[in-house]
VOPA-860829 format. One record per residue: y, z, x of N, C-alpha, C in turn. Coordinates in steps of 0.1 Angstrom, whole numbers, plus 5000, padded with zeros to 4 digits. Atoms other than C-alpha are relative to their C-alpha. Layout:
% VOPA-860829
YZXYZXYZX;...
% end
This chain:
% VOPA-860829
498950064992320131524542501250095006;499249914993322531654568501449964994;498450015006326231724556500750085009;498849894992329331864574500950034990;499449945007331232104555502049945001;498550074997335031984551500850135003;499349924997337532144569501250054996;498549985005340832084557499950084987;500149935013339632234522499550135002;500449895002338332534534501150135000;498949894999339932854524500050075011;500049934991338833044552500949945013;498950074989340632784576501350014996;498649965004343532824556500550115004;499949884997343533164560499950055017;500049964985342833164597501349915007;498850074996345732904600501350074999;498949915004348133134583500150105009;499849874988347133434607500449965012;499450054987348033204635501449974999;499050035001351133094622501050144999;499349865001352333484613500050055012;500049934989351233604644500749935013;498950084991353233324664501350034997;498549985000356333404647500350135003;499849884994355933774654500050005015;499650014987355533674689501249945004;498450084995358633424692500850104998;499149885001360533734678500150105011;500049924991359333964701500349965016;499850074988359433744732501249975000;498450025002363233624722500750145004;499449874998364034014725499650025013;500349984986362234034758500849925010;499050114993364133734772501350044999;498649954999367333864761500250105008;500049904993366734164776499950015015;500150044988365734034806501449935008;498750074998368933814806501350125005;499049905002371134134800499850105015;500449894993369334394825499049975014;500650074990367434154850498550074998;501449945004364134344836499950054985;500349975013362534404803499450154998;500349875001361934744790498050004998;501649974999357934864795499449964986;500949995012357234924760500449834991;499850155005358734574748499349905008;501250094993356534414775498850024994;501149985005353934594761499849944986;499950045016354634494723499749825000;500150134998354734104736498649995002;501350024996351434154753499150014986;500849985013349934294722500149904990;499850075009351234044699499549855003;500650124992350333764723498650014998;501550015002346533894721499849974985;500250025013346933884686500049864995;499950134999348033524686498649925005;501350044992344933444711499050034988;501149985010342633614684499949914989;500050085011343833444656499749865002;500450134996343633094673499050005002;501649994996340133204686499250004985;500750015015339233274649499949874994;499750145004340732924638498949925005;501050114993338732744664498550044998;501449965004335532934655499549944986;500250065014336032834616499949855002;499950134998336732484627498749955003;501450044993333632464649498850004989;501250015011331332604623500149904990;499850115010332832374597499649865005;500750134992331632084620498949975001;501550004997328232204624499449934989;500750095011325531994602499550104992;501049955006323932154572499249934995;501250055001320732114562499450044982;500549985010319832084525498350055000;501249984999316632284520499349954988;500950095011314132084499498450025000;501449944998310932284505499349945011;500450034986308332184531500449845006;499850144993308531914555499349904996;500750105003307631584547498649965012;500550034991304531444563500449895010;499550074993304531194589500550055014;499649934986306031254626500950154997;499249865002308531534611499250084995;500749895006305731694590499050055011;501049974990303331654621500750135013;499249924989306031834646500350124991;500249885004306432094618499050085002;501449965001303032164617499750075017;500249974983303132174658500750125002;498849865001306032454655499350094996;500749905007304132654630498650045006;501449944998300432654643499549955013;500750094989300232424673499349915001;500750145001298232154659501049954990;499450095009299031874636500749865006;499450134993300231614663499049894998;500950115001298731264662499549995013;500449994989296331214688499849855005;500050144995296930884708499249975013;500650044987294930724734499150105009;500849874996292731024737500750095005;499649864993295031264747501350054987;499149955009297031494720501450035006;499050004994300731504725500250165003;499749845004300431894713499650065013;500549924988298331964746500649975012;499450054986300431784770500850095006;499149934992301932014795501749995001;498750035002305131834793500650024989;499649965012305431954758500349874989;500050105009306031724728501549954998;498950055002309031484721500250004986;500149975013310631604691500349874991;499550125008311331364662501549994999;498650034999314631184659501050094993;499049945005316231364636500450155001;499749864994315731714653500949965012;499250014989317131554683501649964995;498950015005320031444663500850134995;499549875009320631784645500550065016;499749964989320731904681501549975005;498950084994323331644694501250034991;498849965011325431724662500550125005;499649844999325532104669500850005013;499449974990326232054705501549925001;498350065001329431814697500750104993;499149925007330932064675500350135009;500049894993329932354699500950005016;500049984984330732214734501749915000;498450075001334832144737499949865010;499750174992334031864766499349874991;500850155009331531644741501149974989;499250055008334431644719501349915005;498950084996336931494742499749895011;500350104986335131304770498849894988;501150125006332830984761498650045001;501550014998329231034755499249914998;501350105003326330814759498950005003;501549964999322630814754499549875009;500650124993320730604779498750035001;501550014998316930554783499650005017;500550014983316830584824500450145004;499449854995317230894845501449995005;498450014995320330764862500749894995;499150135006322930544845501049995013;499250064988324630344871501249874990;498850055008328130204860501049935007;499150064990330129954879501450014996;498649975000334030024878500849905006;499050094991337029814887500850085006;499049894992339130024914501549944999;498750074998341829764921500749904985;499550105008341729544889499949875002;500250195002341329154880501449965002;498450064999344328954893500049884990;499750125011346028694868500949935006;498850084995348428434873500549924986;499550095010350628194854499849885005;500550134995350127834855500749884990;499550115009351827504839498649954994;501350085009349527324813499249935008;500750094992348527074837499750015013;500549944983348527274869498550025003;501549924994345527354891499950144995;500249875000344027684885499550065011;500749964992343327844915499050134999;500549875002340728124919500650155005;499549874996341928464918499350075008;500549904994340928744940499050094989;500849925007337928914925500450174999;499849844999338129294915499250085008;500449924990337429544938499250084992;501049935010334029724922499550115010;500849904995332430044929498950044987;500649935010329530194914499750134996;500149885001329230494899498550044995;501149985007326030684893500050144993;500049895007325230944867498650054998;501349984998322031094876499750144987;500349885011320531344845499150105005;500749854996319131694851499450074988;500749935011317031914830500750124999;499149875005318732164810499050064987;501249975010316432394790500450144992;500049875006316232704767498850034996;501049945005313732924756499650094986;500049945009314133044722498250054993;501249935007311333284705500050014985;500249975015310233324669498850074996;500949945006307933544652499149904991;500950085007304833394635500350004987;499449985014306033534602501249894998;499150115005309133314604499749875001;500550114999307133014614499349984989;501250055010304733044585500849984989;499050045012307933054561500049884997;500050115003307632744544501449944997;498650015005311232754532501149975013;499550034989312332754567500249885008;499950154996313732434581499950035015;500449964987312232454618501249905009;498950094995314432144626501350095002;498749954999317532344619500050125009;500149864994316332664633500049965017;499950014987315632504666501149935005;498850054993319032314670500950124997;499149904999320632634660499950115013;500349904989318832864684500449935014;499550044989319432634715501549945002;498750065001323032524705500750105006;499249944991324832814725499750015010;500349984986322732824753500349855006;499450094996323132464759501449965003;498650015000326832444752500550075011;499249914991327632734774499649945015;500350064986325632574805500449885000;499250164998326932204797501450035004;498649994998330632314795500450055016;499949964988330132514827499949885010;500350094990328932214845501049914996;499150104999331231964831501350035005;498549954992334132164845499949985014;500249984986332732284877498549995007;501450024997329132164883500149915016;500550054987328232094918499549854999;500750115000326331774908498650025005;501349964997323031944922499150044990;501149945012320431944895500950034987;499049995011323331954870501349875000;498750084997326531744860500950035008;498949974994329331704882501450044994;498749985008332531864871501149935004;498450064997336131724870500650065009;499449924989337031994893499350025010;500850004990334331954916500149895010;499550104995335931644929501050055012;499249954990338231664962501349974993;498950015007341731744948501249965013;498850024991344731584966501049964993;498850035005348331554961500349874992;500450135009348731294934500749875008;499250134994351131054955498949965013;500850054990348231024983498650014994;501350005005345031044959499649855002;500950164997342730754964498850014989;501050035009339730624941499050115005;501049914993337330914943500550175000;499449844999339631204943500950034988;499449965012341431394915501450045007;498549974997345231394920500750134993;499349875007347331724916501350005000;498350005002350831804908499850175004;499949874998351732144925500950094988;499549935010352932454901501450065007;498749954998355732534924500250145009;500349874992354332884938498950035000;501649974994351333014954499650114988;500749935011349133134926500750044987;499049995013351933124898500449894996;498950125005353932914879501550015009;498649984993357432854895501050084992;499049915007360033104887501249954993;498750075004362632864880499549884994;500350095006361832614853498549974999;501550024998358232614852499649884991;500150105010358232364820500249865008;499850134991359432084846498949975007;501250034992356132114865498649944989;500850035009354232074833500149864997;499550175006356331734824499749945011;500550104988355431634861498749964998;501450025000351831684852499649894990;500150145010352231464819500249885005;499750134996353531194839499349975013;500950054990351131194865499149914999;500850135003348630964851500549864995;499350135006349530614841500349994986;499750035013350930514810499349974990;501050045008348230374794499150144997;500849915002346330704797500750134992;499349885008349330944780499850014985;500150015017348830834743498950094995;500949945004345430994743499750135007;500249864995346131284765500350124994;500049875005345631614764500050135011;500249904991345731974781498750065001;501149945000342832144792500250145010;499949894993342832524802499450104994;500749885004341332884797501150084986;498949935012343033114771500850075006;499049904995344633354796501049905004;498550114994346733024810500649974988;499250055012347532934773500850124996;499249905002348733284770501350025010;498750004992350933244800501049884996;499150095002352332914791500650004985;499549985012352933014755501450074999;498949955000356033204766500949925006;498950064994357732934781500949914990;499150105006360532714766500549895005;499350094994362332414770501450035003;498649954998365832354779501050014987;499250005014366932354741499650124995;500349865002365432694739499049994989;501150035009362332574718498650045008;501449954994358832694725499149895003;500750115000356932454741498349974996;501249985006353632574727500250004987;500149985015353032544691498750034994;501350015006350232614670499849924988;500550115009348232384648500450004987;499350025014350032254617499150014988;501350015012346732214594498350035008;501349964996343332324596499449855007;500650134993341232094618500749945012;499350074988344232014642499850105012;500049904990344632194676501250035003;498649964995347732384692500349895007;499350124992349832154712501150085010;499249964989351832194745500849915002;499550144993354631964750499849884989;500350125008353631764719498649945003;501350044992350231714736498750114994;500949925003347031854720499450105013;500749934989345432174741498550054996;501649965003341632204744500050125008;500449914992340832544754498550045005;501149994993337832594778500050105009;500049894991336832924792499650025011;500350034985335232794823500949965010;498950054993338432664834500550135009;499849884989339432894865501550054994;498649945004342433174859500649965011;499150014990345533124876500050075011;500249924987345133214912500549915010;499450104986346433084948498849894999;500650155000345432704949498949974992;501150035013343232724916500649894993;499750105008343132414896500050034984;500149935015343732594861500549924990;499450105008345432314844499549875001;500350164997344131954838500949924985;499350065009345831694818499649855002;500150175000345031314807498949974990;500950055008342731114789498450005003;501449944996339231284790499249874995;500750085006337931014769499549895011;500150134986338530734797499550075014;500049924986338331004823498650035004;501249944994334931164823498849974986;501350065006331331054811499150095000;501249925002328631254797498749944993;501050115003325331094796498650074997;500849935006322631214775498449905002;501150065002319031094783499150024987;500850005013316931004750499150095003;501349925005314531254739500250125002;499949864998314231614736498450065002;501649974998310831784746500150164994;500549845004309532134729498450025006;501549964994306532294747499750144992;500549885008305032574723498950095009;500849894991303832904742499850104991;500449865007302333174720499450105008;500749924990300833344752500750095009;499249954990303933444774500550124995;499049915005305733694752499350054987;500649955013303133794725500550144995;500150095013303733884695500649864995;499050095002306433624699499549875006;500350184996306033214701501249995006;498550054989308433084729500249834997;500050155000309432724724501149975013;499250034985310532584760500749854995;499350115006313232324750500749945011;499650074988314332074776500749864993;499550144998316631784777500849985009;499650034987318131574803501549944998;498650055001321931544807500850015014;498950024987324431434833501549984999;498449975005328231394837500549975013;499050024991331031294860501149934997;498850075001334331134865499849865000;500350165000334230754855501449945002;498750064999338130694860500750105004;499149894994340130884885501450014997;498650025004343330744872500450094989;499549975013343030904837500150185001;499649875002342931294849500750025012;499249934989345131494869499950164998;500249845002345131884876501550035005;499049894994347832154884499250095010;500349914990347332324917501250105002;498949904998348832674917500250055015;499949954987350432644950501649955003;498450044997354132574965499949865001;500150154997353132224974498749945002;
% end
């Protein structure tokens, strides 16, 4: 049976969290010295700047280790209980090992089907659970499994009108909601892990878990890139691929942005105020589940900011399993978010569960290929994935521009 390791009780997670807290304490002390020197001399000593950068890198490294430990703890483990049982799972294991063993139906063996074989449900679930742990967007967005190649979702743009009436008064018909039909087509995502025949012949190797672990990183990297910036052509459409318009002028179908206050940089005066503006750009109902999304370099920049009371606005996680926070909201680090540059959309904020939809087409296919890379056996593995923004009011971004 699949089991998930406990994060909170893990000594390694506790050690990683302690390393983050210690590194951040050292960073705070060094950065306070740097800020005090800038206030006295209008510039900081180069050696002090170098020290702050070095400790900041240590904080980032410790945070990355903590994130890795937590991610690995969320991955499902499989108890090894000997050879796979018979039935669909056993037949699939035989197919993986030898190319034979699948049931023949309607005169056609799925093992010889050029499209490959649909993996058993437990293998598909193992792949999905590992992707959920490895893909940051899958952790924060809504994920839906569908049976068709295109998922169509009607959404209300203007909302349904309501009104008050007396107990016996007439109830006039209200105006219907303004509806739009969003389409989320799925596209093929593939990976081609390789194995030796000796590995496949080993009866103690769980091939379901092996296949899931092999495709995990490849699928997660491609998915994350597409969910952030994919153009929607044979891949999901990323939330940064929609037209970005100043938030006051944004309409349905556009992502509203808040300007950072400087071209390709944070504002030199009160940069935290712009982050607060970004928090309040989404409507109130989206803030309780709101979070920041940015890459590690951008986190490194905001880690130096203080509020009006002199408190650092970035804080490390308080317990294993939690994430770092910025102005009290969790921060999700996604490395495919753009670096800060002129007109870049490097920070996003909002309720991604309400705002972004990931669509998984049911079924993962595997085609066994023992010929193309002899003596290795290749397993051409495909799954169909789509995605896009489902609520444009729930996600806002910061544009690094003066206005």
